[in-house]
Phi, psi and omega in degrees: 000324180298319179292323177295320178300316180293323178296319178295317179297324181295333179300335182298316180302316181296314182295318180299312184290332180283327192247347183300322177302320177293320178301315181298317181297316181293324182291346183269006180293165184298142180283158176268173183295337183276358187254131178231138175258117186225170173252126176227121180062031181079007182247153171281121184227140173255134183238132174244138173209158182261117182299338182272000181293135179297149181298150183135175182292135180253131173297159189245139165236126172255125183253130178249124186281170180283171179300121182064016168274212176194177186303328186261015187291338188232052183302324181304328184268315180294325175292323177296320177300314182297317180296336177274003174104004179271148169267118189250127175245134178223109179277154167276114175284172186295337179270009183292141181242350176236180181055039178087003180293147185266351183285163174256141180290352174275346180297139178259153177292154179298323175242127188295144172297340180283352183234066184299332181291341179275352180282150177214184180289358172272346184280118184058033177297335179302328179293316177299318179299322178302315183293318178299315182294319178298313180299311181300316182290319181293323178298329183267358186261120182297344177298335185246039181296338179270005181282133179258094185283354173279354177232078187245130174238153175243138177225143179202148180251131173061246175295333173294328174294317173304316183298312184285328173297317178300317182291336179274000174123356178294327164255106184306326181288347179266344195308133173252128179282153172089007179285130183270333184199149178231122180252106186257103189261106187043058187280145171283092186256359187306317180300321181290323178293314180298321184264000177056048182253357182292344175298344180277358179301134185248010182219155174304142183232141168240120172266141173233137179219183183219152181293340178251013180265072192290335183279339188240309192302320179305326180289335180285316191256352182294163174303127184061032172270197187301316181296311182298324184277354182268146179284161175286155354284143183211153183220149175222124178235129178241124185264134183291128177080005182272126171265187188297331184260017174298337182269006175243163179295340178291339177259156184233008185269128169059029180301317181296318181291319177301313180296320182297309180291322179300313181290323178299319178295310180296315182299323181291310188270338178262318182261347182077025182277156173301156188222057179298330182291338182290341181245013182247134182265117177275170190302321184271011179262120180275325182219134172227122178230148175198150171221109185198185176297347179274355181121201180215149174215115188256000000 
C-alpha cells in the first residue's frame, strides 16, 4: 500500500507540469469589479467582496491556492463565495507562478510529493505562516473593519488543501483556533493519512474529489483514507468526470456543482443556515458521503 500511495502522489507532479501553463493563462483574465489586489502584512493578497452585500459584519473565507497556482486561480469559486456574502482573502504563497508570483512552474518542492512519509509540520510551513500573518494584519487593518473574524472558514485546493487541513489541526503545531469550517478541494492529504494526524481536526471538514483525479482522490475515499480518519462532522463529495484542476478556472467540469456544495457546507457551518443540499446527490456527483448532525451516508 505504501508504494501505491507514493505512486498516486507522484501523479501530482505530472498533472501539475502538464496543466500549469493553461492554469496561468486562465488566471490572467480580467478581474471583476468585486476583485481587489492589495498588500496585507507585506503580502500580495486578492480580496473579493460583493458590492451588493448589505452593511454589517461579513463572514470570512481564506483561500489557499495549489502548488504553483496563485490567488486568482479559482475565480469561479472565490467570486461565488463573495456573491454569497463572504469576504474572501487569497494570498499569493511563495510558490505562486501567476498573478505576479515570482516562482517558476518548473521548481520542485523541497520534499517530493512522492514521499509523503518524509513530510512533517516543517514542510511548506511558510504557507501556514502566510495565513497567520494575513489574519493578524487584516484584523488590525481598518480597511477590513466589516470583517467578522468570529466566523472564519478556510478553503484550499491541492497543496492549498494540505495547508488548510494543517491549520485546522492536522499538524497540531499549525492549528488556528476559531475555524468554523474547512473546505479541502482535491487536497494533498497523503502526509496526514500516513501519519494518522487527521484526528486532530478541530472543525467540520468537506473533502471534494473527482473520478478522474487519479493522484489525489483515491487517498480521500479509500478505507482508512482521509475521510475515514477525520472526526465528525465530515463530508465527502466526488464529482463525475472531474480531474485535479476541476477546482481551478483551467478546468471546466462541474463548476456549478462544486460551488453549490461548497456554499451549502460553508453556509451551514459558518452562517448556521439550513443545509438540505448537503444530503442531496446532484447529477454530476458520483459519490456523496457524510457523518454529521444531519445524519450519515456511508
